[in-house]
N, C-alpha and C positions, 0 to 999 in steps of 0.2 A: 469462384466466389464462395467463400465459406465464412461463417460467423466466427468472431473472436473466440478462441479457446478450443477450436476443433482440430488444430494441428496442421495448418496450412504449410508451415515451414517444414515439418517432417514429410508431408506429402510431396513437397518440392524436392526434398532430399532424396526420397526413394525414386522419384522420377529421374533425377539427375544421374542415377547409376547407369543410365543408358548412354551417357555422353562422356567424352574424354576431357574436355576443357570447359569449365563452367564459370560464369560470372554472375554473382548475386549482388544486386544493387539495392541499397536502402538509404533512407534519409536520416536515420538516427544511429549513432555509434553503438548504442546498447544493442540494437537489433542485429548489427553486423556480428558482434561477438556471440550473441545468443544463437544466431543461425549457424555460425561456424561450429559451435559446440554440438548442435543438433546434427549437422552433416557428419561430424567426426564419429558420432555414435553409429551412424548408418554405414559409413565407409571408412573404418579405422585404418585401412591400408593406404588411403590416399593422403596427399599433402594439401594443406589449406593455408591461405594467407589473408592478411588484412591490407586494404589499400585505402588510406585516408590521409588527413593532413600531416600526420606524424609518422606513419608506418607505410612502407611501400614494399610489400612482399609479392613478387611477381613470378618467381620460378616455382610455381606450385600448380596443382591440378584444378583447384577452385579458388577464385579470388572473391572476397567479400568487400565490396567497395562502397564508399560514401559518395552519394550523387553530387554533393557539393564539391568534392575534390575531382572526381572523374569527369564531370561536365566541363572542366576547364580544358581549353585547346591543348595546352602543353602536356596535360596528363593523358588525354585521349590518344594523342599521337605516340604515346609510349607503347601502344598496341597496334597490331595490324587490324584492319577492318574485319578480316575473317579469323581473328584470333580464337574466338570462342564458338563452340558447337551449340551451347545452350546459354541463354541469358535469362535470368530470373529477375523480375522487377517486383520488389515488395511494395505494398500500398499502391497498387497499380492505378488507383483512381487519381493519382497525381501525374500519371504518365503523359498527359497532354500538356503539361507545363513546359516552358522553354528549355530548362536545363535537362529534362528527361528527353525532350525531342532532339537536342544536340547529340546526346549519346546514342539514341535509337537510329538517327539518320547516319551516324558514322559507322556503326557496327553492322555486319551482315551475318548473323548467326543462322545455324540450321533450324533452330527452334527458339521462339520467344514465348516465355511463360510469365504471365502476370498473375499475382495473387493479391487478394484484397478482401476485406470484410465489408467494404463500402463501395459498391460499384458505381454509384452516381455522385460525381464530384459537385461541390457547391458553386463552381465557376461556370457551370453549364457547358463545359467542353465535352466532346464526344470521345471517350476513351475506347468505346467499342470499335470505332473505326480503325484504331491502331492495329487491332488484331482481326480486322475484316469481319467483325461480328461473331467470331468463334468463341463461344463460352463452353469450355471443356466440362465444367462441373459447377453446379449451383446448389448451395445448401444454406438457407438463411437461418436466423436464430430461432424462429418459430418452429420450423421443421426439426431443428436440433433438439428443442425442448420437447417436442412431441415424441421424438425417438429416445428421450431420456439421456441425451448426450450432454445437455446443458441443464443447469438448474432453473426451475421456473422462478418468476419474480412477480411482484405486485407494484403498480404505480399508485402513489398517493399525491394528489394535487394539493398544494398549499397556497391558499389565496393571499394575495397582497394587493394593495390599492394603487400599484404603480400604473400611471397613465402613459403607455408607450406611444400614444399619438403625439405626445409632446417632445418625443426624441426624434432627432433628424434621421430619416431613412436614406441611405446612400446607394440605393439600387439593389444591393444584395446583403446588406448588413446595416445595423444601427451605428451611428457615430459613437466611437468607443469612449471618448471622454464624457459625453453626455450620459451614456449608459452607465458608466462607472459612478457618476455622481448619484445616480438613483440606487445602484446596487450596494454602494459602500456607505450605507446609513445604518446607524445602530439599531433602529427599530426593525429594519428588515433582517439584520443579522440575528436579532433576538427572536424573530419569528422562525427563522431557520433552525436556531438552537432549540427552541421549544418543540418544534415538530420532530426534530431528531431525538430529543429526550423521550418523547412519547413512544417512539417506534424502534429505538435502537435495540440491538440484540448483543452482538459481540463486537467485532471490529467493523469499521465503516470506511468506505472510500467515497469521496465527494468530488464530482466533476464541476469545475467552475468555468466561466466563459472567458476568463483572462487570468494572467499571472497575478496582476494586482488584486483581483478579487480573491484568488486563492490565498495570497499572503494575508489579506485583510481578515478573511474568515478564520484562517488558522490562528492568527493572533487573538481574535475575539474569543474563540473556543478555549485557547490556552489561558486567557485571563479569567475565564469562568471555571477554571480548575480541571480542564480536560487536556490530555496530551495529544497534540496533533503535529503534523509536519506538512509543509507545503512543498509539493514536488512539481517541477516544471523544467523547461529547457534551459533556463538560466540559473538553475540550482547550483550552489557551490558548497553548501554545508553538508549535504548528504545526497548520495545517488539513489536511484530507484531501487537498485539491488540491495543497498545498505538498509534502506527503509524497510524493505520486505523482510530481510534477514532479521532486522531489529524487532519487527513486530512479531516474528515467529519465535525468536529466542528469548524475548522479553515478556512472555505471556504472564509471568507472575505479577508483573507490574500493571497488568490489565485486569487484575482481580477486582471484582465489585467489592466496595467497602460500604458497610451499613452501620449507621449510628441509630440506636434504638433508645428512645426517651420515654420513661413512664414516671409521671409525677416529677419528683426532684432527682430521680436516679437515671443513670444512662449507661449504655453498653456500646462498645465499639468492636465490630467484627471486621477484621482486616483481610480475611482470605489468605492468599499467598503474597500479599503486597510486600515489596522490598524497599530499600532506602530511597530509590528514585521516586517511587510512588508516595512514600512518606513525605518527601520534600515537596512534591506537588500539592499534597493535602495541606501542608503547613502554609505554603505560599498562596493557596486559594483563600485563606482567611476564613474558611468555614469553621463552624464550631467543632472542636475535636475533644473537648473535655469529657471524660467518661470515668465512671466509678469502676467499671470492669472492662479490661482490655483483653481481647483474644489475640494473642501474639501472631504476627505475620509469619508465614512460611515455617511453621512448626518450631520456632525458636532458632532458626538459622542465623548465622552471623551477618547475613545480608539484609536482615530486617531488625526492627526494634532499636533504632538509633537513639542515642541520648537526647537528641533534639526532639525526636518524636515523643519520647516518654515525658519530656518537659512540657510539651504541648498538650498531651492527653491527661497527665497527672492522675493515673489510675490508683485506686486503693488495692484492687485485685488484678492479677494477671493470670491468664489461662493458656497453657501450652497443650495443643492437641497433637499428640505424638505417639507413635507406636513403640512398644517396649523393645529395647535392644535393636532399634533400627540401624541400618548400615551407614546412615549419613552422619551419625553422631549428634543428632538433634535431641534436645536443645543444646546449644553450645555453651561452654563455660563463660564465654564472653558476655552473652546475653544474660545468663543467670546471675553473673556477678554485677551486671549493670542494674538488674532488678533489685538485688540484695542491697546495693549501695543506696538506692532510693527508697529502701524499706517498703517495697511493694510485696504484699502477700501473694505467693505464687502457687498455683495448682497445676499438676501435670496428669494427663490421662494415663500415661504409662505407669504412674505410681498410685493414683487414686481411683482409676476407672472412670465411671460416669461422674461428672461434676455438675451439680444442679444449683443454680442461683434462683432465689425466690425474692420478689420485692413487692411491697404494697405502695411503692412510690415514694416512701420516706425512709424505709429501712431495707437492708439487704441481708439475707441469710444464705449460708452455703451448706450443701450436703453432698457427700460423696458416696457412691455405691459401686462396689467391685463385683 
């Protein structure tokens, strides 16, 4: 038992080096492929295969199988009961469920290894009995934080006046429809948004109690001008890996944008925001008009779209850029766009420091090299 993020899969991979034929079972396709890649790094000389609804790779040293496929009788019988020396069950807290039990009752491995971050299932079934109470290793998240293996965190409770006593309790959970009626209310979503805005730092991951709540909150945040995506088991628009890759490769579009207003004059600072972020700002219907616009991403062609300039209507534009930079910033495309709209443009590579001064009714500009 090890907390999430401590490397359970790699630990299982190193342990499997002691066995000839290995079966790794998981309930999510994504986990199968991730585990396969992890094992490959540990044992590049071995052969690995996937066994799920679409792929049946069996002539290999280690099989990574979907429990939903493998638990069917026709698929189980593709293998001998003693086929595998080692069987690894991911998310072992599910192992007492019927589909897992069918698999475990069929196979007779030399060693059964269960890995999980959550040893106690919410269905009150005893998973410890499956392995005769043998816990090889235990490291919970508090111990991991103390050892500085995981980052510390803080909990903030956000009060709402939901009366859960009015929601039907079904023995081990609330009635889903009744709970959703309470959760999917605009006033509650607004409280969540407000609390997030108070404490947000960089990127955020939000855990919801259902797919419908995740979709609802994602739409709500999007309508408020924030970029979010709802990820769940029924997702078709984007996979987890795509969302993660997008959030890492699209950091420019996560730039903080600041609009500063003093009297009748305003300034818009766009960081490295690109066209996608510009579209989000326009669609948010928030005030964008500014007398001075600091161009996004150093004047790159990926920023400062014609639509964005139309929305901002700046008198002055500022390009923060290094002299002779290897990226070719600012691009001629952007400069021509500014010239066509008769926007007075200042560049740090040409003018050095650019100082704007305003009393709220007039703006003056000074440059210092």
